[in-house]
GUFI-447884 format. One record per residue (C-alpha): chain; residue number from 1; residue in one letter; x, y, z. Coordinates in Angstrom, 1 decimal, decimal comma. Layout:
// residues N
R minu nuro voke     xx     yy     zz
R    A  NUM    A      X      Y      Z
...
// end
This chain:
// residues 313
R minu nuro voke     xx     yy     zz
R    A    1    M  -17,4   -1,6  -39,3
R    A    2    I  -17,3    1,2  -36,7
R    A    3    A  -16,2    0,0  -33,3
R    A    4    E  -18,7    0,6  -30,5
R    A    5    A  -17,9    3,5  -28,3
R    A    6    Q  -16,3    2,7  -25,0
R    A    7    T  -18,2    3,7  -21,9
R    A    8    L  -16,1    5,7  -19,4
R    A    9    T  -16,8    7,6  -16,3
R    A   10    K  -16,1   11,3  -16,5
R    A   11    S  -13,0   10,9  -14,3
R    A   12    Q  -11,7    8,1  -16,5
R    A   13    A  -12,3   10,2  -19,7
R    A   14    A  -10,6   13,2  -18,1
R    A   15    C   -7,5   11,1  -17,3
R    A   16    L   -7,5    9,6  -20,9
R    A   17    I   -7,7   13,1  -22,4
R    A   18    A   -4,9   14,3  -20,2
R    A   19    L   -2,7   11,5  -21,4
R    A   20    R   -3,4   11,6  -25,1
R    A   21    H   -0,7   14,1  -26,0
R    A   22    H    1,8   13,7  -23,1
R    A   23    Q    3,0   10,9  -20,8
R    A   24    R    2,6   12,1  -17,2
R    A   25    T    3,1   11,2  -13,6
R    A   26    Q    0,0   10,5  -11,5
R    A   27    P    0,0   14,0   -9,8
R    A   28    E    0,3   15,7  -13,2
R    A   29    I   -2,7   13,7  -14,4
R    A   30    A   -4,7   14,6  -11,3
R    A   31    I   -4,0   18,3  -11,8
R    A   32    E   -4,8   18,3  -15,5
R    A   33    A   -8,0   16,3  -15,0
R    A   34    R   -8,9   18,3  -11,8
R    A   35    L   -9,2   15,1   -9,7
R    A   36    D   -7,9   14,1   -6,3
R    A   37    L   -5,2   11,4   -6,1
R    A   38    K   -7,6    8,7   -4,9
R    A   39    K  -10,0    9,2   -7,8
R    A   40    T   -7,1    9,5  -10,3
R    A   41    T   -5,7    6,2   -9,1
R    A   42    T   -9,1    4,5   -9,5
R    A   43    A   -9,6    5,9  -13,0
R    A   44    L   -6,1    5,0  -14,2
R    A   45    R   -6,4    1,4  -13,0
R    A   46    A   -9,7    1,1  -14,8
R    A   47    L   -8,3    2,5  -18,0
R    A   48    A   -5,3    0,1  -17,7
R    A   49    S   -7,7   -2,9  -17,3
R    A   50    L   -9,4   -1,7  -20,5
R    A   51    G   -6,1   -1,7  -22,4
R    A   52    L   -6,3    2,1  -22,9
R    A   53    T   -3,3    3,2  -20,7
R    A   54    K   -0,3    1,6  -19,2
R    A   55    Q    2,5    2,6  -16,7
R    A   56    D    6,2    2,3  -17,6
R    A   57    Q    9,1    1,5  -15,4
R    A   58    T    9,6    5,2  -14,4
R    A   59    K    6,0    5,2  -13,0
R    A   60    K    4,8    7,5  -15,8
R    A   61    W    1,5    6,8  -17,5
R    A   62    H    0,8    7,0  -21,2
R    A   63    V   -1,9    5,8  -23,6
R    A   64    T   -1,7    2,7  -25,6
R    A   65    E   -2,3    2,7  -29,4
R    A   66    R   -5,9    1,8  -28,7
R    A   67    G   -6,2    4,5  -26,1
R    A   68    K   -5,0    7,1  -28,7
R    A   69    T   -7,9    6,4  -31,1
R    A   70    C  -10,8    4,8  -29,3
R    A   71    H  -14,1    6,6  -29,2
R    A   72    F  -15,9    6,8  -25,9
R    A   73    R  -19,0    8,1  -24,2
R    A   74    T  -19,1    9,3  -20,6
R    A   75    V  -21,3    8,5  -17,7
R    A   76    A  -21,3   10,3  -14,3
R    A   77    D  -19,0    9,1  -11,6
R    A   78    R  -20,5    7,6   -8,5
R    A   79    T  -21,0   10,4   -6,0
R    A   80    R  -18,8   10,3   -3,0
R    A   81    R  -20,0   11,7    0,3
R    A   82    N  -18,5   15,0    1,2
R    A   83    Y  -16,3   14,9   -1,9
R    A   84    G  -16,5   18,6   -2,6
R    A   85    L  -15,7   19,7    1,0
R    A   86    P  -12,2   20,1    2,4
R    A   87    G  -11,2   18,1    5,4
R    A   88    P   -9,6   19,4    8,6
R    A   89    A   -6,1   19,5    7,0
R    A   90    G   -7,4   21,2    3,9
R    A   91    R   -9,2   23,8    6,0
R    A   92    R   -6,0   24,6    7,9
R    A   93    L   -4,2   25,0    4,6
R    A   94    L   -6,9   27,4    3,2
R    A   95    K   -6,9   29,4    6,4
R    A   96    L   -3,1   29,8    6,1
R    A   97    L   -3,3   30,8    2,4
R    A   98    I   -4,1   34,5    2,9
R    A   99    R   -1,7   35,3    0,0
R    A  100    P    0,1   33,4   -2,7
R    A  101    M    2,6   31,1   -1,0
R    A  102    Q    5,3   28,7   -2,1
R    A  103    C    4,7   25,1   -1,2
R    A  104    N    7,9   24,7    1,0
R    A  105    E    6,6   27,7    3,1
R    A  106    I    3,2   26,0    3,5
R    A  107    A    4,9   22,8    4,6
R    A  108    E    7,0   24,7    7,1
R    A  109    K    4,1   26,7    8,6
R    A  110    L    1,8   23,6    8,8
R    A  111    G    4,5   21,4   10,2
R    A  112    V    3,9   18,6    7,6
R    A  113    T    5,9   17,0    4,8
R    A  114    H    6,1   18,4    1,3
R    A  115    Q    4,4   15,2    0,0
R    A  116    R    1,4   15,9    2,3
R    A  117    V    1,1   19,5    1,1
R    A  118    R    1,1   18,2   -2,5
R    A  119    Q   -1,7   15,7   -1,7
R    A  120    L   -3,8   18,5    0,0
R    A  121    L   -3,2   20,9   -2,9
R    A  122    I   -4,2   18,4   -5,5
R    A  123    K   -7,4   17,7   -3,7
R    A  124    L   -8,2   21,4   -3,1
R    A  125    H   -7,4   22,1   -6,8
R    A  126    A   -9,9   19,4   -7,8
R    A  127    Q  -12,5   21,2   -5,6
R    A  128    G  -11,8   24,5   -7,3
R    A  129    R  -10,4   26,1   -4,1
R    A  130    V   -6,8   26,8   -5,1
R    A  131    V   -4,9   27,8   -8,3
R    A  132    F   -1,4   26,8   -9,2
R    A  133    G    0,9   29,7  -10,3
R    A  134    D    2,9   27,8  -13,0
R    A  135    V    1,4   24,9  -15,0
R    A  136    D    4,9   23,7  -15,7
R    A  137    N    5,9   23,7  -12,0
R    A  138    P    2,5   23,5  -10,1
R    A  139    F    4,0   22,8   -6,7
R    A  140    W    6,1   25,9   -6,7
R    A  141    I    3,5   28,5   -5,8
R    A  142    V   -0,2   28,4   -5,1
R    A  143    M   -3,0   30,8   -4,1
R    A  144    R   -6,7   30,7   -3,2
R    A  145    A   -9,2   30,7   -6,1
R    A  146    G  -10,5   34,2   -6,4
R    A  147    D   -7,3   35,8   -5,2
R    A  148    K   -6,6   38,7   -7,6
R    A  149    T   -2,9   38,9   -7,0
R    A  150    P   -1,2   38,7  -10,4
R    A  151    L    0,9   35,5  -10,2
R    A  152    L    4,2   35,3  -12,0
R    A  153    S    5,7   32,3  -13,6
R    A  154    F    8,8   30,7  -12,2
R    A  155    D   11,0   32,5  -14,7
R    A  156    Q    9,2   35,8  -14,1
R    A  157    E    9,9   35,5  -10,4
R    A  158    R   13,6   34,9  -11,0
R    A  159    V   13,9   38,0  -13,2
R    A  160    L   11,8   40,2  -10,8
R    A  161    S   14,0   39,1   -7,8
R    A  162    A   17,1   40,0   -9,8
R    A  163    I   16,1   43,6  -10,4
R    A  164    P   17,4   46,1   -7,9
R    A  165    R   15,3   48,7   -6,1
R    A  166    E   18,1   51,2   -5,2
R    A  167    Y   19,4   51,8   -8,7
R    A  168    S   18,7   51,0  -12,4
R    A  169    T   20,5   48,4  -14,4
R    A  170    T   20,7   46,9  -17,8
R    A  171    V   19,2   43,7  -19,3
R    A  172    T   22,7   42,2  -19,5
R    A  173    K   23,3   42,6  -15,8
R    A  174    I   19,9   41,2  -15,0
R    A  175    R   20,5   38,2  -17,4
R    A  176    I   23,7   37,4  -15,5
R    A  177    A   22,0   37,6  -12,1
R    A  178    A   19,0   35,5  -13,2
R    A  179    R   21,1   33,1  -15,2
R    A  180    M   18,8   33,2  -18,2
R    A  181    P   19,1   33,9  -22,0
R    A  182    E   19,0   37,6  -22,8
R    A  183    N   16,1   37,4  -25,3
R    A  184    K   14,0   35,6  -22,7
R    A  185    V   14,8   38,2  -20,0
R    A  186    E   13,9   41,0  -22,4
R    A  187    R   10,4   39,4  -23,0
R    A  188    I    9,9   39,0  -19,3
R    A  189    L   11,0   42,5  -18,6
R    A  190    G    8,3   43,7  -21,1
R    A  191    S    5,6   41,8  -19,2
R    A  192    L    6,8   43,1  -15,8
R    A  193    S    6,9   46,6  -17,1
R    A  194    T    3,3   46,2  -18,4
R    A  195    G    2,3   45,0  -15,0
R    A  196    R    3,9   48,1  -13,4
R    A  197    L    6,3   46,0  -11,4
R    A  198    V    9,4   47,5  -13,1
R    A  199    D   10,2   51,0  -14,3
R    A  200    V   12,0   51,5  -17,6
R    A  201    S   14,3   54,5  -18,2
R    A  202    R   17,1   55,7  -20,4
R    A  203    G   20,4   55,0  -18,9
R    A  204    L   23,5   57,2  -18,7
R    A  205    Q   25,0   55,3  -21,7
R    A  206    G   21,8   55,8  -23,7
R    A  207    N   20,5   52,2  -23,4
R    A  208    R   17,4   50,9  -21,5
R    A  209    E   17,7   50,4  -17,8
R    A  210    Y   15,3   48,7  -15,4
R    A  211    R   14,4   49,4  -11,7
R    A  212    L   12,0   47,8   -9,3
R    A  213    T    8,9   49,8   -8,5
R    A  214    A    7,2   49,9   -5,1
R    A  215    S    4,6   47,4   -6,4
R    A  216    G    7,4   45,1   -7,5
R    A  217    L    9,1   45,3   -4,2
R    A  218    R    5,8   44,5   -2,4
R    A  219    H    4,9   41,6   -4,7
R    A  220    P    4,7   38,4   -2,7
R    A  221    Q    6,9   36,6   -5,2
R    A  222    H    9,7   39,1   -4,9
R    A  223    S   12,6   37,4   -3,1
R    A  224    K   14,8   39,6   -1,0
R    A  225    S   17,3   36,8   -0,6
R    A  226    G   17,9   36,4   -4,4
R    A  227    R   21,0   37,4   -6,3
R    A  228    C   20,6   41,0   -7,4
R    A  229    A   21,9   42,4  -10,6
R    A  230    E   24,9   44,6  -10,4
R    A  231    P   24,7   48,3  -11,6
R    A  232    P   25,9   49,1  -15,1
R    A  233    R   29,2   50,9  -15,7
R    A  234    L   29,2   54,6  -15,4
R    A  235    P   30,4   56,9  -18,2
R    A  236    V   33,2   58,0  -15,8
R    A  237    E   34,5   56,4  -12,7
R    A  238    S   37,7   58,1  -11,4
R    A  239    D   37,9   59,9   -8,1
R    A  240    R   39,4   62,9   -9,8
R    A  241    V   36,3   63,3  -12,0
R    A  242    R   34,0   62,9   -9,0
R    A  243    N   36,0   65,6   -7,2
R    A  244    V   35,6   68,0  -10,1
R    A  245    L   31,9   67,3  -10,5
R    A  246    S   31,4   67,7   -6,7
R    A  247    A   33,3   71,0   -6,7
R    A  248    I   31,1   72,4   -9,5
R    A  249    L   27,9   71,2   -7,8
R    A  250    D   28,9   72,8   -4,5
R    A  251    V   29,1   76,2   -6,0
R    A  252    G   26,7   75,9   -8,9
R    A  253    T   29,2   77,2  -11,6
R    A  254    L   33,0   77,3  -11,7
R    A  255    R   35,6   78,7  -14,1
R    A  256    I   38,5   76,5  -15,0
R    A  257    R   40,9   78,7  -12,9
R    A  258    D   38,6   78,2   -9,9
R    A  259    V   38,6   74,4  -10,3
R    A  260    M   42,4   74,6  -10,5
R    A  261    K   42,6   76,5   -7,2
R    A  262    V   40,0   74,3   -5,4
R    A  263    L   41,4   71,0   -6,4
R    A  264    G   45,1   71,9   -7,1
R    A  265    I   45,1   70,6  -10,7
R    A  266    E   47,5   72,0  -13,3
R    A  267    R   46,0   74,1  -16,1
R    A  268    Q   47,0   71,7  -18,9
R    A  269    S   45,4   68,7  -17,0
R    A  270    I   42,2   70,6  -16,1
R    A  271    N   41,8   71,9  -19,7
R    A  272    A   42,0   68,4  -21,0
R    A  273    L   39,7   67,0  -18,3
R    A  274    M   37,0   69,7  -18,8
R    A  275    Q   37,0   69,0  -22,6
R    A  276    Y   36,6   65,3  -21,8
R    A  277    L   33,7   66,0  -19,5
R    A  278    K   32,1   68,2  -22,1
R    A  279    R   32,3   65,3  -24,7
R    A  280    K   30,7   63,0  -22,1
R    A  281    E   27,9   65,6  -21,7
R    A  282    L   28,5   65,9  -18,0
R    A  283    V   29,3   69,6  -18,0
R    A  284    R   28,6   72,6  -20,2
R    A  285    K   29,5   76,3  -20,3
R    A  286    N   27,1   78,7  -18,7
R    A  287    G   27,6   81,3  -21,5
R    A  288    E   29,4   81,9  -24,7
R    A  289    G   32,6   83,6  -23,5
R    A  290    Y   36,0   81,9  -23,5
R    A  291    N   36,1   82,2  -19,7
R    A  292    A   32,5   81,4  -19,1
R    A  293    P   32,0   79,1  -16,1
R    A  294    Y   31,0   75,5  -16,2
R    A  295    L   27,9   73,9  -14,7
R    A  296    L   26,7   70,3  -14,4
R    A  297    T   24,2   69,0  -17,0
R    A  298    D   21,3   66,7  -15,9
R    A  299    K   23,5   63,8  -16,9
R    A  300    G   26,3   65,2  -14,8
R    A  301    H   24,1   65,5  -11,8
R    A  302    T   22,8   61,9  -12,2
R    A  303    T   26,3   60,5  -12,7
R    A  304    L   27,6   62,3   -9,6
R    A  305    L   24,7   61,0   -7,5
R    A  306    E   25,3   57,5   -8,7
R    A  307    M   29,1   57,7   -8,1
R    A  308    T   28,5   59,0   -4,6
R    A  309    R   25,9   56,2   -3,9
R    A  310    R   28,3   53,5   -5,0
R    A  311    R   31,2   55,0   -3,0
R    A  312    A   29,0   54,9    0,1
R    A  313    A   27,7   51,4   -0,5
// end
């Protein structure tokens, strides 16, 4: 014999569906069901009285065995006056929300508690007026419905805020700054690159390096106070190498004997050093002759610029 279908209001049915696969807190249920907290409380109490849901000692709600399998039909909720309109506090919040904002910032600017902000956001979300940025952490960042700003997840924001603007760096350095697994950081960097928030280039060591774009820097979720990734190691780091590269750059091309005179380095040492710089692809001869002068390669120019930047920082 097939049991008669249970009659539920639309809000009760929405709460039951939200609970059928996960136990949840009341605010989580309200967000999933797109209801305000008052309507969610009423619906959950009604479901509990029907033996379809129950609340445990941790205040989380879950379905009973009957709630998992029962069939139901829905009827409309009783219409509440002005239900779809924001109140004075809700209007203040919406007026403030001219860009995506974190909930602690909203609380600070409105001069109210975090709990009050959460109550208002749940109600505005039920009315379709705001959107949460991360379903797993809804009270982290929110924006107006219809705002076209590409919102980032919590992890994406952490990675974005760890990427420097002044220089490029590697995924390993970004992973350390963001305190996340490297494979996860690589996936996030791919999405940030697709969104043109991050530039990808070939580093001096031949590996991929990442740098913040102007759009990434302007993104409302980019935190300037976050821990920034350190620059990668350079192919050369000594002051003597920097002096040699600088001397060649100043003139354009230099023979070995000229480098000896300018920097006061012995022939045997400078011969070995120039061969080392050639192997590192930082300098090359400008001609085929034995005494042909040396000039900087593109890699040599880039390396010298970065060495100079780091020295000045």
